[in-house]
C-alpha positions in Angstrom: 17.6 -5.6 -1.0 19.9 -3.8 1.5 17.5 -1.0 2.5 14.5 -0.5 4.7 11.4 1.5 4.0 9.7 3.5 6.8 6.1 2.6 7.6 5.0 5.7 5.6 7.1 4.7 2.6 5.8 1.1 2.8 2.2 2.4 2.8 2.9 4.6 -0.2 4.4 1.6 -2.1 1.4 -0.6 -1.2 -1.1 2.2 -2.3 0.7 2.5 -5.7 0.9 -1.2 -6.3 -2.9 -1.5 -5.5 -3.6 1.3 -8.0 -1.4 -0.4 -10.6 -3.1 -3.8 -10.1 -6.5 -2.3 -10.5 -5.7 -0.9 -13.9 -6.1 -2.9 -17.0 -4.2 -2.5 -19.2 -1.2 -1.3 -17.3 -0.3 2.3 -18.0 3.1 2.8 -19.8 4.4 5.6 -17.6 4.2 6.6 -13.9 5.9 9.6 -12.3 6.9 9.9 -8.6 7.7 13.3 -7.3 8.7 14.8 -4.0 11.4 16.6 -2.1 15.0 15.3 -2.0 15.7 12.8 0.7 12.1 11.6 1.1 12.8 8.1 -0.2 11.3 8.3 -3.6 14.0 6.1 -5.2 13.7 3.4 -2.5 9.9 3.3 -2.9 10.4 3.0 -6.7 13.0 0.2 -6.2 10.5 -1.7 -4.0 7.7 -1.2 -6.6 10.0 -2.4 -9.4 11.0 -5.4 -7.4 7.4 -6.4 -7.1 6.3 -5.6 -10.7 9.4 -7.2 -12.2 7.9 -10.6 -11.2 5.2 -10.2 -13.9 6.4 -7.4 -16.2 9.5 -6.2 -18.0 10.3 -2.9 -16.3 12.5 0.0 -17.6 13.5 2.8 -15.2 14.9 6.1 -16.4 16.4 8.3 -13.7 16.5 12.0 -14.7 18.7 14.2 -12.7 22.2 15.4 -11.9 24.2 12.7 -10.1 26.5 13.6 -7.2 29.5 11.7 -5.7 27.1 9.7 -3.5 25.4 8.1 -6.5 
């Protein structure tokens, strides 16, 4: 909870949550793609935080970690 989303990131998160909430049953997989440094991980963390209130969530990060991770 020590991060802030930009207005654009918050809107993307809201849009994704709206789409998820409209689907029944909930899809098993989602993919978020974009350029590095665009806040994909932060948006995903925010989505997970909200969904974790109702669902058991598993996140798999795929990529090469660097010293900052």
